[in-house]
C-alpha positions in Angstrom: -9.2 -29.2 -40.4 -11.9 -27.4 -38.3 -10.3 -28.2 -35.3 -7.0 -26.8 -36.0 -8.2 -24.2 -37.2 -10.9 -23.8 -33.9 -8.0 -24.4 -32.3 -5.6 -21.7 -33.7 -8.2 -18.9 -33.1 -8.7 -19.8 -29.5 -4.8 -19.2 -29.1 -4.4 -15.9 -31.1 -7.7 -14.7 -28.9 -5.7 -15.7 -25.7 -2.7 -14.4 -27.0 -3.6 -11.0 -28.1 -6.4 -10.9 -24.5 -2.8 -11.8 -22.7 -1.1 -8.9 -24.7 -3.8 -6.2 -23.9 -3.7 -7.4 -20.2 0.2 -6.6 -20.5 0.1 -3.6 -21.8 -1.8 -2.2 -19.2 -0.7 0.3 -16.2 -0.2 -1.7 -12.6 -0.3 0.7 -9.7 0.6 -0.9 -6.7 -0.1 -0.2 -2.8 1.2 -1.3 0.3 -0.3 0.1 3.1 0.9 -0.5 7.0 -0.3 1.0 10.0 2.6 3.3 12.5 4.7 1.0 14.7 4.1 0.9 17.8 3.6 4.8 19.6 4.4 5.8 23.0 1.2 6.1 25.0 3.2 7.1 28.7 1.1 10.8 27.6 -2.4 10.2 27.0 -3.2 13.6 26.3 -0.3 13.6 23.4 -1.6 13.8 20.0 1.1 13.5 18.3 3.5 11.1 19.8 6.8 9.4 18.8 7.5 5.6 18.6 8.4 3.4 21.4 11.9 1.3 21.1 9.6 -1.5 19.6 8.0 1.1 17.4 11.7 1.6 15.9 12.5 -2.0 15.9 9.4 -2.6 14.0 10.2 0.7 11.4 13.5 -1.3 10.8 11.9 -4.6 9.9 9.0 -3.3 7.9 12.9 -1.7 5.8 13.7 -5.0 5.5 10.5 -6.4 5.2 10.0 -4.2 2.2 13.6 -4.2 1.0 13.1 -5.8 -2.6 10.3 -3.2 -3.5 11.0 -0.3 -5.4 8.8 2.2 -4.1 8.3 5.3 -6.3 6.2 7.3 -3.7 6.3 6.9 0.0 3.0 8.7 1.4 2.0 9.8 5.2 -0.3 11.3 7.4 1.9 14.4 8.8 2.2 12.5 12.3 5.4 11.6 14.5 4.6 8.3 14.5 3.6 7.6 10.8 6.5 9.4 9.3 8.9 7.7 11.7 7.5 4.4 10.6 8.4 5.0 7.0 11.1 6.9 7.5 13.6 4.2 7.5 12.4 3.3 4.0 12.8 6.3 2.5 16.3 6.6 3.4 17.6 3.2 2.1 15.6 4.3 -1.0 16.5 7.9 -1.6 13.3 8.9 -1.5 10.9 12.3 -0.2 8.1 11.4 2.5 5.0 12.8 0.4 1.9 13.5 2.8 -1.8 13.1 2.4 -4.7 13.5 4.0 -6.8 11.3 5.5 -10.0 12.8 4.9 -9.3 13.4 1.7 -7.2 9.8 0.3 -7.4 8.2 -2.5 -9.1 11.5 -4.8 -8.0 12.4 -8.5 -4.9 13.8 -7.8 -3.7 10.9 -5.7 -4.9 8.7 -8.4 -2.7 10.1 -11.3 0.2 11.0 -9.2 0.4 6.9 -8.7 -0.9 5.5 -11.6 1.4 3.1 -12.9 3.6 3.2 -9.5 4.4 1.2 -6.4 3.1 3.1 -3.4 3.9 3.0 0.2 1.3 4.4 2.4 1.5 5.0 6.5 -1.3 5.4 8.1 -3.5 4.7 11.4 -5.9 2.1 12.7 -8.5 3.9 11.8 -7.6 5.0 8.2 -5.2 2.4 6.8 -7.8 -0.4 6.4 -10.6 2.1 5.0 -7.8 3.9 2.1 -7.5 0.0 0.8 -11.2 -0.1 0.9 -11.3 3.4 -1.2 -8.8 1.8 -3.4 -10.3 -1.2 -3.9 -13.8 0.3 -4.5 -15.3 -2.5 -2.0 -15.7 -2.1 1.9 -13.3 -5.4 2.6 -11.5 -4.4 5.6 -12.4 -3.4 9.3 -10.8 -0.6 11.4 -7.7 -2.5 12.9 -7.5 -3.0 16.6 -5.2 -0.3 18.5 -2.7 -3.1 19.3 -2.1 -4.1 15.8 0.9 -3.0 14.2 1.4 -5.7 12.1 -0.6 -5.6 9.0 0.6 -5.0 5.6 -2.4 -4.4 2.9 -1.2 -4.8 -0.4 -3.2 -3.8 -3.5 -3.5 -3.7 -6.6 -5.1 -2.2 -9.6 -4.5 -3.5 -13.4 -6.9 -2.0 -15.7 -10.3 -2.3 -14.0 -9.2 -5.5 -12.3 -8.1 -4.8 -9.0 -7.2 -7.7 -6.2 -5.6 -7.0 -2.6 -3.8 -9.4 0.0 -4.0 -8.9 3.6 -0.5 -10.3 5.6 0.3 -10.1 9.3 4.2 -9.2 9.5 4.9 -9.8 13.8 
């Protein structure tokens, strides 16, 4: 009898804990670096994507097609905007802009809480944006030749988790 009572209490406790966890809002962030940029003019600080870059942007659209985004963010550069434009158009969303020096500030946290958000950035911002969301230094700067990383970061209550995928 005592064992049954303990088992019943344990099941109730675990069930309540699960319900409490389920009631917490989940914020999910998908972070990508811009696709391949035109490098023909090294003095151009705001190049467009190359043909391969446009192909990668379409590939990101296909890879992320099953995800319904609430927000799509980009820095204000041709290459980051062009990378997420196919996804924004497919989901009928406006591209919102963020300042990399103010990434994951209180306003951004509030706007994206409980939402699914796509963020397009750069080799020197994307991994650090993921780190800011995670509140830990997990990822290093991306090599300049790497346009294939997909960081998926999730916040549920106080719990934070992340995955890094490489999509060629």
